[in-house]
C-alpha positions in Angstrom: 149.0 175.4 132.8 147.1 175.3 129.8 146.5 172.2 127.3 146.2 169.3 130.1 146.2 168.9 133.4 147.8 166.4 135.5 145.0 163.9 135.2 145.1 164.0 131.4 141.8 165.7 131.1 141.6 168.8 128.6 141.8 172.0 130.9 139.1 174.9 130.5 142.1 177.2 128.9 142.8 174.7 126.0 142.7 176.4 122.5 140.5 175.5 119.9 143.3 174.0 117.7 144.3 171.9 120.4 140.8 170.3 121.8 140.7 169.3 117.8 143.8 167.4 117.4 142.6 165.7 121.2 139.2 164.5 119.7 141.3 163.5 116.4 143.7 161.0 118.3 140.5 158.9 120.4 140.8 155.4 119.3 138.3 154.6 116.7 136.0 152.4 118.5 135.3 155.1 121.1 133.6 157.4 118.2 130.1 156.9 118.3 128.2 158.4 115.1 124.2 159.0 115.0 124.3 156.1 112.9 125.6 153.3 114.9 123.0 154.7 117.5 120.2 153.9 115.1 121.3 150.7 114.2 121.7 149.6 118.0 118.3 150.7 118.5 117.1 148.9 115.5 118.8 145.7 116.4 117.1 146.4 120.0 113.7 146.2 119.0 114.1 143.3 116.9 115.1 141.2 119.8 112.0 142.4 121.2 110.0 141.6 118.9 111.1 138.1 118.2 110.9 136.7 121.5 112.8 134.9 123.6 114.8 131.6 121.7 111.9 128.3 121.3 112.3 126.3 124.3 113.9 122.9 122.7 112.9 120.5 125.9 110.9 117.9 124.9 110.2 116.4 128.5 106.5 118.2 128.2 105.7 116.8 125.0 102.1 114.9 125.5 101.5 111.8 123.2 99.1 112.9 120.8 97.3 109.5 121.6 97.4 106.8 124.7 99.8 103.8 124.2 97.8 100.3 124.4 98.8 96.7 124.0 95.6 94.3 123.4 96.1 90.7 122.1 95.1 89.9 118.6 93.2 86.6 117.7 92.3 85.8 113.6 91.3 82.9 112.7 91.9 82.4 108.8 90.2 80.0 105.8 91.4 80.1 102.0 91.5 78.3 99.5 93.8 78.7 96.6 93.3 81.3 93.8 95.5 79.3 90.8 97.5 76.5 91.0 100.9 77.1 92.7 103.9 78.1 89.8 106.8 75.9 90.7 110.4 76.4 89.4 113.9 74.7 90.3 116.4 76.3 92.1 119.3 76.1 90.1 122.2 74.4 90.8 120.1 72.6 93.8 119.0 69.5 93.0 115.9 68.5 95.6 115.3 72.1 96.2 112.0 73.9 94.5 110.5 77.8 94.6 106.7 77.7 94.7 104.2 80.5 94.4 101.1 80.4 95.6 97.8 82.5 95.5 95.1 82.1 98.1 92.1 83.9 99.2 89.4 83.8 101.5 88.3 85.5 104.8 89.4 86.8 108.0 87.2 86.1 111.4 88.1 87.9 114.5 86.4 89.4 117.6 88.1 92.2 116.8 86.4 94.3 113.8 89.7 95.8 112.6 90.7 92.3 112.0 88.0 91.0 110.0 87.2 90.9 105.9 88.3 89.6 103.4 91.5 88.0 102.8 93.7 87.4 100.5 97.4 85.8 100.7 100.4 85.1 98.4 103.5 83.2 99.7 106.7 81.9 98.0 107.8 78.7 99.3 111.5 77.4 99.5 110.7 73.4 99.5 112.9 70.7 100.0 110.0 67.9 99.2 112.2 65.0 99.7 112.5 66.2 103.5 109.4 67.5 103.8 110.5 70.9 105.0 110.4 74.3 103.5 111.0 78.3 104.5 108.0 80.6 102.9 108.2 84.9 102.8 104.8 86.6 101.6 102.4 89.2 102.4 99.0 89.0 104.0 96.3 91.7 103.4 92.4 91.8 104.6 90.1 94.2 103.2 86.1 95.7 103.7 84.6 93.7 101.7 81.8 96.3 101.2 83.6 99.2 100.4 87.3 97.3 99.5 88.8 99.9 102.0 92.4 98.1 103.3 92.5 97.2 106.9 95.3 95.0 107.4 98.4 94.6 105.2 101.5 92.0 107.1 104.5 90.2 106.1 104.6 86.5 106.6 107.4 84.7 107.5 107.0 80.9 108.3 108.6 77.1 108.4 107.0 74.6 106.3 106.7 71.0 107.7 104.6 67.6 107.3 105.9 68.4 103.5 104.4 71.7 103.4 101.1 70.8 104.8 101.7 72.3 108.3 103.1 75.5 109.0 104.1 77.8 111.5 105.4 81.6 111.5 105.0 85.2 111.9 102.7 88.2 110.9 104.4 91.3 111.4 102.5 94.7 109.8 99.9 97.3 110.1 96.3 97.9 110.8 94.3 100.4 109.6 91.3 101.7 111.3 89.7 105.2 110.3 88.9 106.1 114.2 91.6 104.2 115.8 94.3 105.4 113.3 97.2 103.4 112.7 98.6 100.4 114.8 101.3 97.7 114.8 100.2 93.7 114.5 103.2 91.2 115.7 101.8 88.1 115.7 102.3 84.1 115.8 100.5 81.6 113.8 99.9 78.3 112.6 98.1 76.7 110.3 97.1 73.5 108.3 97.2 73.1 104.4 95.2 70.6 102.2 97.7 70.1 99.3 94.9 69.6 97.2 92.6 71.3 96.7 94.6 73.7 98.5 92.7 74.5 101.1 94.5 76.4 104.3 93.3 76.7 107.8 95.7 79.0 110.2 95.2 80.9 113.7 96.9 84.0 114.2 97.7 84.5 118.0 95.7 81.3 119.0 96.7 77.4 119.6 93.4 76.8 118.3 92.4 74.6 115.9 95.5 74.0 114.6 98.0 73.6 117.4 101.9 75.2 117.0 104.8 73.4 116.4 108.2 74.6 116.8 110.5 73.6 114.2 113.6 75.5 112.3 115.1 75.6 109.1 118.5 76.9 107.8 119.0 77.8 104.2 121.8 78.7 102.6 122.7 80.1 99.0 120.0 82.1 97.3 117.5 80.1 94.5 
């Protein structure tokens, strides 16, 4: 019997025309061309050259610098550089807003925290009650080069008619060797309203003892 044997394969005696028809009946996916072989080989070569996918597990990473925590203590001494500007809060009798610029020195056992000091505070004050709330900026610079060493924001409460303050500093410390550090500190101080001399201790209880207080501010000035 010519053509196909009982297992479906072409027998040796099949005619050329029959073998040609059998080839044409094969599904398209079963036909392998020289172009397909070349593309497959090229893709395999590219995968080998690219190497394995990058390792995404971050557990092996090593910090660029070790993490350290240390105490921060600064003594601030500053004098008002201009008379405070004041403005009443509209529709809020008995409440005023003051802007007070000061300049002086910051001293510390930590060289990163010493230098020329400037402060600018914005005080929301109720003089009749003797309490207030202040925000502002504290900057410490190298007096020789003018390089900024510390920049921190302040948030403080005023008591005793704004002569006493207690609050928090939070900001950044810049050092060319140690790099960038974060500063968070509680502090207290006293201001002689006239001539406007300030003494403050950051991260310490002397020379001005801390005083716990609380103020609620409602509305916007």
